[in-house]
N, C-alpha and C positions, 0 to 999 in steps of 0.2 A: 138115331141122329147120325148124320154123316161124319166122316173122319175130319179131324182138325185140318185147317188150312193155314197157310202162311208161316206157322211156327214149327212145322214138322222138320225135325232134324236140325233145328237152329238152337245152338247153345246160348245160354244167357251171355249177353255181351255188354260192354261198357263203351259209351262214346263220351269223349271228353272235349270240352271247349273251355279253355282257361282264359279268363279275362284279366288284364292287368288292373291293379288297383293300388291304393295307398297303404299297402301292408308294411308296417314298421317292424319287421323282423330284426332281431338283434344278432342272429347267427344264421349260418347256412343250414337249411333243413336237410338232415340226413335221414331222419325217421318220420317226421311229420309229412303226411301225404303218401306214405308207403303202405302197402298191404302186408304189414308184418303180421305174423301169427299172434293170436291173442294169448296173453299170459294165462287167462282163465281156462283156455281150452283143455289143457292137460288134465286138470282135475274134473272138469264137467263132462268131457267126452269119454272119460274112463270110469265115470260113476263114483268119483271120489269127492264130490262136493259134500259139504257138511252143513246140514240144515237143522232147524230147531229140533225136529223130532229125532235127529241123530245124536243129540247131546244127552249123555246119561249122568244123572246125579243120584247118589244113594238115597233110598227112602222116599223116592218121588211119588207123590199122589197124583191122581188123574181126575179130570173134570168132565162131567156131562151135564146138559141143561134140560130141564123140563120147559116146554114152550107152549105158547098159546096155539090152540087149534082153530081159533076164531079171529076174524079180521077186526071185529069191534065188539066190545062187551064189558060188563062189569065183573070184576073178579070177586066171587062170593066167598070162596074158601079154598085153602090149600092145606091138605093133610099130608104131612111128611113123616108121620110116626113109623109107618111100616118100613119106609125106605131107610130111615135112620137106624132101625134095629137090625138091618141086614148085615151079615158078616162082611168085613172088609170095608165098610163104609165109615169114613172118618168124620164126616159132617154133612149136613144138608142145610142149605141156607135159603131163606126167602128175603124179600126186601127189608123187612124189619130187622133182620140180623145184620145186614150190611150197612144199614143207614147210620149206625153208630160211628162208622169210619168215614165214608166219603161225603163230599158235598154233592149237589146235583151233578149229573153227568153232563158237563158242558163242553162244547167244542168252540174253539176260537173262530170268530168270524160270524157274520149274520147274512141273511139274504139281503140283497140290495134294497134299500128303502123298506125293509120288512121287519118282522118281529122274530125274536129267537125263542125257541121252545126248549127249555131244559127238561130232562127226564132222568129217572133213576136207573141205576145199573140193572135192577130187576124190576119187573112190573109191580106196581103198587096201586090198587084201586081199580084201574081200568086197563084193558088191553086195546091196542090200536092197530095191530096187524098180525097176521099169522106168522108164527115163528118168534114172537117177542119172548125173551127169557123171563120165566116166572120163578123158577127154583133152580138151585145149583147143587149138584151132588159131587162130593169129593171122596174118592175111594182109592183103594190100593191098585186098581187097574181100570182102564177105560171100560172093559167088559162089565166089571162089577158096578161101575158108575151108571152105565146104560141100563143094567137090570134094575138098579134102584130107582132110576127115573121112571121106569114103567110102574113102579109100586106107588108113586106119588098120585094122590087123588086131588084133582083140580076141578072145581065147579065154577063155571063162567055163565053168566046170564047173557046170551048173545043178543046183539042189537044190529039193526040194518047198517050196512057199510057203504061208503062211497068209494068206488073202485076206478071208474072212468074219470080221468083228470079233466075232460071236457065238461063233465057234469058237476065238478066240485063246487062251483060258485052258483049253482041253481038254488032257488029259494028253498026248495024242499030237500036239499042235499044234507045228509047227516054230517054233523061236525066232528072232525077228527080230534080236535082239541076244544071241547065245548067252552072252556074257560076264556078262550080268546074271542068267541062270538063270530068267527069267520074261518073259512078254510083258506083264506088268502095268506100266503106265507111272505110274499114280497111283491113289490110292484115298481115299475118304472113308468111314470106318467107319460102320456103322449107328447111327442115332440113336434106336432104339426105346427106349421107356421103359415102366414098369409102367402109367403112366396111358394111354399110347397102346394098349398091349395090352388094357387093360380096356375102352377105348372100342370097339375093333374086335370084342371078344368080346360086348359087350352091345348094340351098336347095332341098331335094328330093321332097317336096310338096310345091307348091306355089299356092295360091288361092286368087283371087281378086273378090270382090263383091261391088256393090253400093247400099246404103240404103238411103231412103228418109223419112223424117218425115214432116207431114203436119202442117199447122198453126192452133193453137187453142188459147183459151183465158183464162186469169185469170178471174174467175167468182166469186168474193166474194158475199156472201149472201147480204151484205150491199154494195151498190155501193158507189162511191165517194160522198162526201158531205162536205159543208163548210158553216159556218155562221160567217161573219166578221163584226166587229163593230169598226169604227174609232171615237175616243173621241177627238173632236177638242180642247177642253179646255186644255187637258193634252198632246195632240199630240201623242196619243198612239193607237195602233191597238191591238184588242183582236180577236183571231181567235179560233173558235171551229171547229175542222176538223177531219174527219175519216182518220187516218194516222197510221203509225208504226214508225215514227221518229219525234217527236215534235220539238226537238232542231234543227234538220236539216231544218224543215219547217220554223221555226222562222228566221234562218239566211237567207234563200232564200227569204222570204217575205220582210225582212228588206232591202235586196239588191235591190229587185224589186221596192220598194217604195222609195228608196233613204233615208232611215232612219237608225238609229243605232239599233242594236239588242235589246238594253234595252228598246226601244219604242214598242216592239212587244211581246205580250204574246200569246202563243199557248197552247190550252187546248185540249187534246185528250179524249173525252168521250168514252163510250164503243164503240168498233170498231168491226163490224161484218165481220171479215176476211180481208186479204190484200194479203198475199202470194207473197210479193215483189212489187206488183202494187203500193202501197201507200207510198213507201219510198220517192218518189219525188212528188211535187205538179203538177197538170195538168195545162194546159193553162187556163181552165175555172176557176179553183180555184184562180189562180193569178189574173185573170180579176175581179173576185168577190171582192177580197181584194182592187183592184184599185178603183172599183165602190164605195165602202163604204167611201173611202177617198174623192172621188169627191163629193159625195152626203151628207155625214155627217149623214147617217142613216144606221142601220144594214141591211146587204144584205145577202141573202141565196141562194145557188144553191145546189140542190140535183140531181145528175145524174140519168137519167132514164135508164132502161135496154137497150133500143135501142142505146143510146149514149155509154153505156159501151161496147156493142158488136161491134158497128160500128167504133168507133174512139179511144177508150181508148187503152192503150198498149196491143198489142197482144204478142204471145209467140210461141216458137218452130220454125218451118219452117227451116229445115236443110237437108243437104245432105252430105253423107260421102262415099268416095271410099276407101275401106280398102283392104290391101294386107297382108296376113299372110304367113310366111315361117315356115315350120315345118318339122320334120323328120317323118318316117313311123309310129312311135308310137304316133304321135300327140303332141310331145313336141315342143313348140314354139321356133323358132330360131331367129325370127325377125318380125317386123311389120312396116307398113307404112300406114298413113291415110291422106287423103286430104279432108278438110272440106269446105263446101260452106254454108253460112248462110244468110238468108234474114233479113234485118233490117227495112224494110218499109221506109216511107218517113222521119219520125222524131223519131229516136230511143231515148229511155230514157237513163239516166245514167246507166252505167254498163250493158247495154242491150246486148252488144256483149260478148259472153261467149267462144270465140274460144281459148283464151289463156288457160283458165282452161280446156276446152275440150281437148286441145292438151297435156298439161302436165299430165293430169289425165288418159289419155286413157289406159295405161297399166293396171290400176285397180289392182285386187288382183293376177295378174299372173306374172310369171317370163317371161319377154320378154327381152332377152339380148341386142338386138339392135333395135332401134326405131327411126322413123322420122315422122314429121308432118308438114303440111302446111295448111293455111286457108285463105279464102277470105270472107269478109262480104260486102253485096251489098244493095243498095237502090232500092226500088220499089215504085210505086204509090199506096201504101196501108198503112194502119195504122201502126204506129211505133212499133217496137219491144221493149218489156220491160222485166224486171226481173220477173221470175215466178218460184216458188218453185223448186230449183235445176236447175238454168238456164243453166248450163253446161251439163245437163243430157244426151245429145245425144251421148256423148262418151260412156256411159254405154249401151245405146240402140244399137248403131252400133257394139260395141265390143261383146256384148252378143249374138246378132244375128249372128255375124261372127263366134263365137265359135260353134254355132249349125251348121252353114254351113260347117265348117271344120270337125266337128264330122260326118256329113253325108257323106262328101267326103271320109273320112277314114273308114267309117262303124264302128265307135266307139260310144258307148253310150254318149250322151251329158254331163251327170253328171260325168261319168268316165273321159272324156276328161278334164273337169275342175279339177278333182282330180289330174291329172297328171301334171297340170301346176300351181296350186295354191301355193302361198307363205306359207310356214309353220313357226310355232312359232320359231323353232331353227335357222331360217335364219334371224331373226330380230336382230338389226335394218337392214332394207333393203332399199337400195337406187335405185329408178327407173332410167331407162336410161334418163329420163327427168330431173333428179336432185332432185325430191321430195323424201323425206325420211320417211319411215314408222317406227316410234319407236315401234309401237305395233298395230297389227291387228290379228284377229282370223278367217281369211277367211276359212281355212280348217275346223275349228271346227264348224262354222255356217253351212257350206256345209253339213257336216256329220250329224249335229243335225237336219237340215231341212229334209234330206233324211230319217232319223229315224222317225221323226214326221209323215211323209206321207207314211211310209212303202214303200220306193221307189221300191225295187226289186219286191215285190209282186204287186205293182201297174203296173209295166211294164208287168208282166205276165198277169194281168187282162186285160191290154190294148190289148194284142194280142188276147185274147178271144173276146173282144168287136169288134175288127176289123174283126174277122172271122164272126161275126154276121152282119157285114155291118155298124157298128157304127163308126163315125169319131170322135175319142177321142184322144186328144193330151196332152202332158205333156211339160211344159216349165219351164226352170230353168234360173235364173239370179243371178249373184253375184254383190255386190256393195261394194265399199269403198268410204265413204263420208268424205270429209274434212270439219269438223265442227269447229265453233268458230274461223274462220280465222281472224288473228290479223294483219291487215295492215292499215296504215294511220288512218283515222277517225274511222275505225272499230276496232282499237287495244285495246280499253279500255272501261270500264264501271265504274260507281261510285254508291255508296249507302251511305245513312245516316241511322243509326240505333239509335233510341232514346227510352229509357225506361222512361215512365212517373211515377209520384208519385203513380199511381194506380197499378204499377207493370206490366203493359202491354206495348208492344213494337210497335212502328210505324217504318216502313221501307220505306224510300223514295228511289226509284230506278230509274236509267236512262233507264231501260227496258220499253218497250211500248207494252203490250200484245194485240194481236188481235186474240186470240184463243189458246195461248200457256199455259194458266193456271199459269201465273207468280204469280198472287196473292196467289196461293196455294203453288207452289213449293218453292218459295223464303221464304215463311212463314215456311215451313217445315225445311229448312236449318237453318234459324235464330232461330227457337224454339229449335232445338237441341243444337245450340251453346250457347244459353242463359239459357237453362235448364228450360224453361217455357212451358206452354201448347200451342199447335199449335193454338188453338182458341183465344189465347191472343196476337197474332201477326197480325197486319194489314199492308198490303202492299199498298203503294200509288204511283201512276205513272201518267205520261202523262201531267203534268202541268209545263211548263217551269219556272214558278215563284217559284216552290218548288222542282221539280225533279232535281237531279244533271245532269250536262251536259253529254250527251252521244249520241251515234248514234241511239238508239232505238233497236227494235227487228227485226232480220233477220239473215239469214246465219247460222241457228242452233247454236246460240251463247248464248242464255239466261242462260241455266243451268251452262255453264262453266264460262262465263265472268261476266254477271250480278250477277249470283249466287256466283261467287268468290268474287265480291266486297261486297255483302251483308254478306257473311261468314266472311270476313276480318274485316268489321266494327263491326259485332256482337262479334267477338273475342276481339276487343279492349274494347267494353262496358263490356263484361264479366270480363276482367282483372281488369278494374276499379271497378266494383262491388265487386269483391273478395278483392281488396285492402281495400275498405271502410268497408266491413263486417269484415275483419280480424282485422282492427284497433279497431272497436267497440267491437268485441268479445275477443280481446287480443289473437289472434291466428295468425298463419302464413298463407298467401294466399295459400301456397302449401298444407296445411292441409284441405282445404275447397273444397266442391263440391256443385253443384247446382242441386237439384233434385225436380221436380214437383213444381217449383216456390219457392223453399226454399233453402237458403244458409245455409249449415250445416257442422259441422266437420265430416270428414270421420271417420266412425266407431262409432260416437256418434251423431246420428241424432237428439236427443233431444236438443242438444246444437246448436242453430241456430236462424235464423231470416228469414222472408219472403223477397222475392225480392222487394215487395212493401215497406216494412220497410226500406230496404237499399236505395231504390230510394227516399223515403221521406227525409231521412237524407241527401242524395246527393243534394237535391234541397233546403232544408229549414234549415239545421243545419250545417253551415260552420265549426263550432267548432268541429263537430264530424268527420270531414274529416282528413285523415292523411296528413302530410306536403307534399306540392307539388301536391296534387290531386285537380284538378279543380272541381268546382260545376257542378252538373248534371251528367246524364248518357247518353252521346251522343257521337257518333263518325262518321266521314265521311271518307271513304277510296276510293281509285281508284285502280282498279285491272287490270293488264295486264298479259296475259298468258306468260309463259316462252318460248313457241314455237309458230311457225306460225299457227299451227292448231292442233286439236286433230282428230284422225282417228276413226270413227265408221265403222262398216261393217255389212253386212247382206246377207242372202241367201233367195230368194223368189222362191217358186215352185207353179205353177198354173196348174190346170187341166181344160181343156176346151173341149166342145163337139160342133161340127158344124152340122147344118142341111143343107145338100147339096142343097135341093130344094129351100130353102128360103135364104140361106146364114146367117141365124141367129146363133150367137155364144152364148152359155150359159156356164158360168164359174161354174164348179162343185165343186171345192175345191181350197183352197188357204192357204198356210202356209208360215210363216215368222219366221226365226231364226235370231235374231239380237244381236249385242253386242254394247251397248251404254255406257259401263262402269257402274259405280254405278248408279242405277236408283233412282231418288228422289221419284217418285211416279209411280208405274207400270201402274196405270190406265191412267195417262197422257201420258206415253210412248206409250201405246197401242192405245190411241186416236190419237196421232200424226201419228203412223204407218197407222192406218185405214184410216185417212183422206187423206194421201198421196197415199195409194193404190187405193182408190176410184177415186182420180183425175187421176191417171195413167190409170185405167180401162176406165174412161170416155174419156180420150185423145185418146186411141187406138180404142175403139169400137163405140163411140157416137159423140164426139165433132169434129166439123170441120168448120173452118171459110173459106168459099169458096168465090171466086170472079169470075165474068165473065170476058171476054177478055177486056172489057172496064174499068175494075177496080171497078165495082159496087159490094158491099158486098151482099151476098145472104143469110146470116144468121144473122139477126139483132133482132130476138125475140126468146123466148124459144119454139115457134112453129117450128122454123127452126134449132135452135142450141140446140141439144139434150144433156141432162145430165143424168147420171145414177141415179136411185132411189134405195131405199132399196131392191126393188124386183129384181134388176139386179145385186146386189152385193152378192157374196157368203159369207158364214161364214168364217171369217178369224181366223186362229189358230196361236197363238203367242208362240214362244219359246225365252227364254232369256238366254244369256250367259253374265255374268257380270265380265268383266276384268277391274279392276280399271285403269283409265288413269294415267300414271306415272307423268304427267306434271302439274296437278292441285290438290290442297289439298283435294277436294271432290272426286277425282277419276272419275269425270263425263266426258261424251262425248256427243256432240250434235247429234240429230237424226231427226230434224224437216223436213228435205227435203228428207231423204232416201226413204221413202215409195213412193214418186212421181217419184223417179229416177229409182228404181229397178223394179217397177211393170209393166211399159210398155213393156220392153223386155221379162218379164216372160209371159205376156199375148200373145205377138206377137209370141214367140217361141211355146207356147201351140197351138195356132191356126195353125201355120205353120206345126207343128208335126201332128195335126189332119188331115190336108189336104194333107200330104205327099203321102198317097196311091193313090191320084188322080193325082200325078205328078205336083202339084201346088208348085210354089216357091213364098214365101212372102218376098218382098224386100221393100215394101212401106206401108204407112198408109194413111188414116184410114182403119179400117177393119169392116165397117158397112155391113149390109146385101147385099146391091147392090154391094159393093166392093168385097165381098167374092164370090158372084155369078159370077162377071166378071172374077175373077181369075180362078174359076173353068171352066168357058166356054173357057177362053184363053188356058187352059191346055188340053182341050178336044182332039185336034189333036194328042197330045203325047200319049193319051190313046187309040187311034183308032188302 
């Protein structure tokens, strides 16, 4: 393959276009918007992070699980006698041993319009997928526990399994949960109307295509892990767990153990990635908590990578049949989509994303009439879980369809998007699904990305490369991301801000960072509000004994909701600080400002006192306080956004080259223009985009959780399950448009999931464009070398 073009010698760069908006900032930003070094970097980059497996407790026992080797079958017998007799084994448990303690393993939430399937912590009666835990060994070491697992004799009567989610509703398909009478987990009835039917019948151009997305995994660098300790004297459980929602874990564990929430303390140490996977506890984590209560000793389970890939929550696995109606100019007149989604045997809470996929499908485009339907089905495979942008297939299918329509009409794909994208003067804009955009800048990010990559010149160059026989393609995708969605438990976050007598601030947040740099970004927000140095703000999180109640971190919500709570609390502390200082200095609070940790009279900086001096009086000199002002400088607030969500948006453009002989895809260039409102820290923003883009690239080109016809997983190690490395990822160029969100005081919008949503269709469209001269149509993933070669060979008769 020839050497890279365009990006040789080009460093990653940032282009900024700042738009004015109605940002209601209370102070001048000194730290918000700056590329300050992350508080977390010192420990993470030097290897001093402290994770669950780094926590030592005396007399800790270790856990291993015996698992099903069959995708479907009847559990005939489990003989644990030999394992229980082995030296160093403290206990061996099967379902009947643990049933005395927990209720059914339930997760909060159900499939939309569907039925919920409870199941036990350990398999009892039937097994429904490979890897399902059947027995649990607790021993003095993990090595002894694993040896004991090998000594357990399990007899299963295997039965035919349903593996392909497209076959799950066939009349002869085996039932994953026979008691329900169907493999249907959830459904959204069709939303066709007479108006939609009429549009589809009369439109000059009607195009229907079916797209399929394969199954892949959430692969955090740190797998799941838990250390649980039951204190019999106090009847209390302490749990150290790799999670993204400590308070939710506490409530869940309390319910499972039949105790009050106040008897459970959850501590989240440093967490090496989660991406949605760790919002809910796994069966194994619950079993570990049950074991410590039974044994009265600390018990630890650290998931190995095989367990992670074989049985932990999987993701994606979708199909969409899309119909577009348009006029001859490519302007959309209507659309219809039918989703089919695989949920596996035991889907996690909020695993089904078809509701969001359906209502978000129109994306950044004017689609006057729209209808959607969806079905979610069970298969004898690992359960589906939330993974960074769980509804993302709507963007994948829609953006692939835009390229298909462009090809049908012989219109440039970027130009087709220009003709249909919603413009600023059309806002607020209500989608036919009822969702309302108060503000998006889709047209602006599209033009910005095109300018960044010199799109017109790139197309000219592409024609020259094709004349040389090179298969080079350009892929475009647009994204509208609903961030900081406020519904139910996810509606609110809280923060406590406290300035101590030393003039430094502690922030206790309900956020739970697992890679979002919350310790840095919230510190930037609070430092600006308090007028103190960023280095003098410490953010504490993850301990249910000190962190305020909240759902944790997920759904691109931290900057908006957790940040909003911290900002509000800091404003209260600042107001009290000014009251005290004004009383001491015999001035009006309105005449004071806080600059570099000093409270001073505006225009007369020599007349003032340090924040530490004010704090000292607040804590130790009650007589110095004005009437009605309580002691201390501390406030806790709870913040709820004024709208259902904030809307961020982006345009991704990818350039790919395909080597026909081997099917190898090389990404040559990648640009992103995004608008996430006011950026707290551009480095963090770009890190979030990059992480998502890399996951999207991996999902399309490398990652694939395959099963054979019997339901056996074929990728359970990194020898079989491939991930992109730095060598496979192109330089990513970032462009920023900052349009302050009108619905929150900081003007922020979330963006944590956008990179993982918009990158797959950009890569797919680039590969499809590269292969177009060979007559290849790309409608499914993955696009690994063998898949690409198969597509080229299948299209060979068309070229003959």
